[in-house]
N, C-alpha and C positions, 0 to 999 in steps of 0.2 A: 699594614700601610694602608692610611687613611685619607683620602680626598675631600677636603671641604671645597665644594665647589659651588654653592649657591651664590646664583648672581645677584640676588637680594635675599639677605638674611629673612626677610619676614614676609617672602613672597609664597612659601610653601614650605610643610613641614619638612625636615630631615628623614631620608628615607637611605637606609643604607644595605647594600648587595653584597655578601660574600663572593669573593672571585680568588684566583689564581694571584700568585704576587707581579708573576711576569704580565699576565693579562690586564693588572691592574696599571703597571707600570706602561703598558702600551696606550692603555686608553687615554692615560693623563697626557702620555706622550701628542697624541692626534687631537685630542682638546685644546692643547696649548698650542698647535701647529695650525689649528682650524680658528685658533683665538674666540674661542667658546668655554663655558664650563661645563662640566659630565653631567650636568644636570640637562642642560640645553643638547647636547650632543646625546644622550641618551634618549629623550623626547625624540629627536629627528630620525634618530635610527629606529624607532617604534616605528614611527610613522612610513618611513621608505623602505625598511629592509625588507627584504620576502621574507616568508612565510617559511617556516622547516628548518633546516640548520643542526648542526651538532651543539648542546650546550656545552660550554669550554668547562664547566663545573666550578664548585666553590675553592678550588686548589689547585695549584699545576705544579711543574718541577721547581716551581721557585718558594713554592711555599703557599702561604693564604694570604690574602690583603681583604679589604674591604672599600669599597665604591660608595660614595653619598649621591644617590642619584635624583634627590628631588622626590616629590609628592606624588609620581604615576602609582597608577593601582597595578599596574602589571607584575606578573611573578617574577622572582628571582631568576629562574632560568630564561622565561622570555626576555629580561633586560640585558641577561648575558649574551643570548642567541644573538639579539639586536646589537650590541657592540660588537661582536664578534665579525658579523656581516659588516660594521661600519668599519672596522679595521682592512676585513678583506677587500672592500669598495676601494680604500684609498692605496691599494697596490697599482702603481703605474699601470699595471697589466693588466687589471682587470678588466670584464667587460659586463655590461649589465643587459639580460636578456630578456623580452617578453616572455611571460610565463607559458604562451601558446607556442615560441619558438622551443622552449626548454622540451615543450612536452611532445613537438615533431623530432627532436634531436635524441629524445629518451626512446621513441618508439622505434627510431630509425636504427639503432643501437640494437634493441631487442629484435628487432627483424634478422639485422646480420647476423647475431647471435645465432638466431634459430636455424637459419642458411646455413652457418656456418656447420652446426650440428649435424643437419640434414646431408651435408656435401660429407661429413667427415663418415658419417653410417653406411651413404652410399659407396663411396670409396673402400671402405671397410669389405663390404659385399663383393665389388668388384676387383680388389686386389689379388693379382697372384699368390698361390699356395707356394711357400719356399720348398724349393726342391730338395731331397736327402743331399746332402754332399754339397759341394762346389758343383758349380757349373762348367762342363768341361767339353757339351756337345755344343756346336755350332747351331743345329736347329732347336737345341731348347734355347739357347741364347737369344735366335731372332725371335722364337714365339715370345718369349720373356719381355721383348720389347715392342712387341705386335707387327713384327714383320711377318707376311705372310710365308716366305721363304726365306734360304740365304743367300738368294741372288738380288733382292728387290731395295738394297739400298747401297750406300757408300759410306765412308768415312764421317762424312759431314751429317748427313742422317743420324748415323749412331750417335754421334755426340750431342747434336740437337734432341735426339730422343731422351738420352741422358739425361740433359741439363731438366727436361720436361718432368722425367720421373723421380728424380733426386729430389725434389721437396718434398715429395709427397711421402717419401718413405726414409726420410732421414730420422735416424734414433732420436735427436734431441728436439729438431723443430718440425719435423713432416707432420700432416694430419693424421696419416697412418702410420706413425712410428713405428719404426719395426728393424732392430740391428741386422736380422736376418735377412730381411729382403733387401735392405742397404747394400749388405756385402755382396748377396748374388746378384745384384745389378750393377757392382763395380767389377765382378767377374764377367758378368756378360758383356759388359762394353768391352772390355780388356779381351776377351775372346772374338768379337766381332770385329774391332779394330787390326785384331792381326789375320784374322781369317781375310778381310777386303785387301789389306796388303801384298797377304800371300798370292792370291789367287789373280790381283791385277800384275803382282810382279810375274805370275807363271804366263800370264797371257789366257788362260782359263776364264776370265770374267765374263766376255760375251759368248763365250760356247756354252757356260752355265745358263746364263740368260736366253739361250736359244739364237744366237747370233752367230756369224764367222769367229772361228779361233782365229788370235792373232798370229 
């Protein structure tokens, strides 16, 4: 596919740049929408487009194409990158950020990634070791949840603590993903909830906490 886009046939020599057929069609469409030729679009893109970016290459899924871009001295890859940036910026949702803002954002992302790794390593060191088998002892369940004994919590505290710990150990999305730990968390929650309900129902809760029995 060839686009003869010289605004003036004698203004500059013809220069062709190989590109993908779909890319070529998109550039022609953008040039037509802007009311300019491809050489003018390419010249503006080379001046305004940010540095870097991926070269879309001389072919794409639609095959090969050719753009006539005038007499610029830029390399083929630079022209394709600039025109790709022009296409991206033509998207209504596109935003142009100053280079300093981009660097700050990249630095922030890098810092967050480092902190996330540090947190994951710290949690791994602090994580409880899965016990052998299922959790069947109330004291083990209380210790696993971080309670000092089996009398210092109620059902609401058990459920709140479970919601805090479950995202850490969830086998698919947890920072310290572990199916065995998650299973024991569930066992411990169920055991502690049953414990609370049974001792409240029997009237032994206050006695266990050092208060008068009901």
